[in-house]
DRENDO-1510 file (C-alpha; in Angstrom, 1 decimal, always signed):
<recs>
REC; n; res; u; v; w
REC; 1; UNK; +53.6; -217.1; +138.1 .
REC; 2; UNK; +50.6; -215.2; +136.7 .
REC; 3; UNK; +49.6; -214.7; +133.2 .
REC; 4; UNK; +50.7; -211.5; +131.5 .
REC; 5; UNK; +47.9; -209.4; +130.3 .
REC; 6; UNK; +47.1; -209.8; +126.6 .
REC; 7; UNK; +47.8; -206.8; +124.5 .
REC; 8; UNK; +46.7; -206.0; +121.0 .
REC; 9; UNK; +49.8; -205.6; +118.8 .
REC; 10; UNK; +50.3; -202.3; +117.1 .
REC; 11; UNK; +49.2; -202.7; +113.4 .
REC; 12; UNK; +52.4; -200.9; +112.2 .
REC; 13; UNK; +54.5; -203.7; +113.7 .
REC; 14; UNK; +53.0; -206.1; +111.2 .
REC; 15; UNK; +54.1; -204.0; +108.3 .
REC; 16; UNK; +57.7; -204.1; +107.0 .
REC; 17; UNK; +59.6; -201.0; +108.2 .
REC; 18; UNK; +59.5; -199.4; +104.8 .
REC; 19; UNK; +55.7; -199.7; +104.5 .
REC; 20; UNK; +55.3; -198.5; +108.1 .
REC; 21; UNK; +57.4; -195.4; +107.3 .
REC; 22; UNK; +55.4; -194.7; +104.2 .
REC; 23; UNK; +52.1; -195.1; +106.2 .
REC; 24; UNK; +53.4; -192.6; +108.8 .
REC; 25; UNK; +54.2; -190.0; +106.1 .
REC; 26; UNK; +50.9; -190.4; +104.2 .
REC; 27; UNK; +48.7; -193.4; +103.6 .
REC; 28; UNK; +48.5; -192.4; +99.9 .
REC; 29; UNK; +52.3; -193.0; +99.6 .
REC; 30; UNK; +51.8; -196.6; +100.8 .
REC; 31; UNK; +48.9; -197.1; +98.4 .
REC; 32; UNK; +51.0; -195.8; +95.5 .
REC; 33; UNK; +53.8; -198.0; +96.4 .
REC; 34; UNK; +51.5; -201.1; +96.7 .
REC; 35; UNK; +49.9; -200.2; +93.3 .
REC; 36; UNK; +53.3; -200.0; +91.6 .
REC; 37; UNK; +54.5; -203.2; +93.2 .
REC; 38; UNK; +51.3; -205.0; +92.2 .
REC; 39; UNK; +51.6; -203.7; +88.6 .
REC; 40; UNK; +55.3; -204.7; +88.5 .
REC; 41; UNK; +54.5; -208.3; +89.7 .
REC; 42; UNK; +51.7; -208.5; +87.1 .
REC; 43; UNK; +54.0; -207.3; +84.3 .
REC; 44; UNK; +56.9; -209.6; +85.3 .
REC; 45; UNK; +54.6; -212.6; +85.5 .
REC; 46; UNK; +53.3; -211.9; +82.0 .
REC; 47; UNK; +56.9; -211.5; +80.6 .
REC; 48; UNK; +58.0; -214.6; +82.3 .
REC; 49; UNK; +55.2; -216.6; +80.8 .
REC; 50; UNK; +56.2; -215.3; +77.4 .
REC; 51; UNK; +59.9; -216.0; +78.0 .
REC; 52; UNK; +59.0; -219.6; +78.9 .
REC; 53; UNK; +57.0; -220.1; +75.7 .
REC; 54; UNK; +59.9; -218.9; +73.5 .
REC; 55; UNK; +62.1; -222.0; +73.5 .
REC; 56; UNK; +59.3; -224.3; +72.3 .
REC; 57; UNK; +58.5; -221.9; +69.5 .
REC; 58; UNK; +62.2; -221.8; +68.6 .
REC; 59; UNK; +62.4; -225.6; +68.6 .
REC; 60; UNK; +59.4; -225.9; +66.3 .
REC; 61; UNK; +61.1; -223.7; +63.6 .
REC; 62; UNK; +61.9; -225.5; +60.3 .
REC; 63; UNK; +64.5; -223.1; +59.0 .
REC; 64; UNK; +67.0; -220.5; +60.1 .
REC; 65; UNK; +64.9; -217.8; +58.6 .
REC; 66; UNK; +61.8; -219.0; +60.5 .
REC; 67; UNK; +63.9; -219.0; +63.7 .
REC; 68; UNK; +65.1; -215.4; +63.0 .
REC; 69; UNK; +61.5; -214.4; +62.5 .
REC; 70; UNK; +60.4; -215.9; +65.8 .
REC; 71; UNK; +63.3; -214.3; +67.7 .
REC; 72; UNK; +62.7; -210.9; +66.0 .
REC; 73; UNK; +59.0; -210.9; +66.8 .
REC; 74; UNK; +59.8; -211.9; +70.4 .
REC; 75; UNK; +62.2; -209.1; +70.9 .
REC; 76; UNK; +60.0; -206.5; +69.2 .
REC; 77; UNK; +57.1; -207.5; +71.4 .
REC; 78; UNK; +59.2; -207.4; +74.5 .
REC; 79; UNK; +60.6; -203.9; +73.7 .
REC; 80; UNK; +57.0; -202.7; +73.0 .
REC; 81; UNK; +55.8; -204.1; +76.2 .
REC; 82; UNK; +58.6; -202.7; +78.3 .
REC; 83; UNK; +58.0; -199.2; +76.7 .
REC; 84; UNK; +54.3; -199.5; +77.5 .
REC; 85; UNK; +55.0; -200.6; +81.0 .
REC; 86; UNK; +57.4; -197.7; +81.6 .
REC; 87; UNK; +54.7; -195.3; +80.4 .
REC; 88; UNK; +52.2; -197.0; +82.7 .
REC; 89; UNK; +54.6; -196.6; +85.7 .
REC; 90; UNK; +55.2; -193.0; +84.8 .
REC; 91; UNK; +51.4; -192.3; +84.6 .
REC; 92; UNK; +50.7; -194.2; +87.9 .
REC; 93; UNK; +53.5; -192.3; +89.6 .
REC; 94; UNK; +52.3; -188.9; +88.3 .
REC; 95; UNK; +48.8; -189.7; +89.4 .
REC; 96; UNK; +49.8; -190.8; +92.8 .
REC; 97; UNK; +52.0; -187.7; +93.3 .
REC; 98; UNK; +49.1; -185.5; +92.3 .
REC; 99; UNK; +46.8; -187.2; +94.8 .
REC; 100; UNK; +49.4; -186.8; +97.6 .
REC; 101; UNK; +50.0; -183.1; +96.8 .
REC; 102; UNK; +46.2; -182.5; +96.7 .
REC; 103; UNK; +45.7; -184.2; +100.1 .
REC; 104; UNK; +48.6; -182.3; +101.6 .
REC; 105; UNK; +47.2; -179.0; +100.4 .
REC; 106; UNK; +43.8; -179.8; +101.7 .
REC; 107; UNK; +45.3; -180.9; +105.1 .
REC; 108; UNK; +47.2; -177.6; +105.4 .
REC; 109; UNK; +44.5; -175.2; +104.3 .
REC; 110; UNK; +43.1; -173.2; +107.1 .
REC; 111; UNK; +39.5; -172.5; +107.5 .
REC; 112; UNK; +40.4; -169.0; +108.7 .
REC; 113; UNK; +42.0; -167.8; +105.4 .
REC; 114; UNK; +39.0; -165.5; +104.8 .
REC; 115; UNK; +39.4; -163.5; +108.0 .
REC; 116; UNK; +40.4; -159.9; +107.2 .
REC; 117; UNK; +43.4; -158.5; +109.0 .
</recs>
């Protein structure tokens, strides 16, 4: 039996179906999705690091009031960070949407709009 000819795999086959669909619609959609995913992973890693530190801080407390202070600071910081992250996601999404709209407008603008009828 002869060897089958080698073929170069389609690059879209290497992407998950969601990513391939986004790439087909507009590459900027995929970039925005990847940016948001990357930011989400960064934020969650930072929050996880902070969550892991909390028990040792709580164990080191010498009084109930000190424990309450540690817990209070932890939750206040977490709430502030989640609010900042939500604002960051919102800004990233708005910026990506604006870029996508601008590209779509540019792609559909005819060079013949200035021809008198």
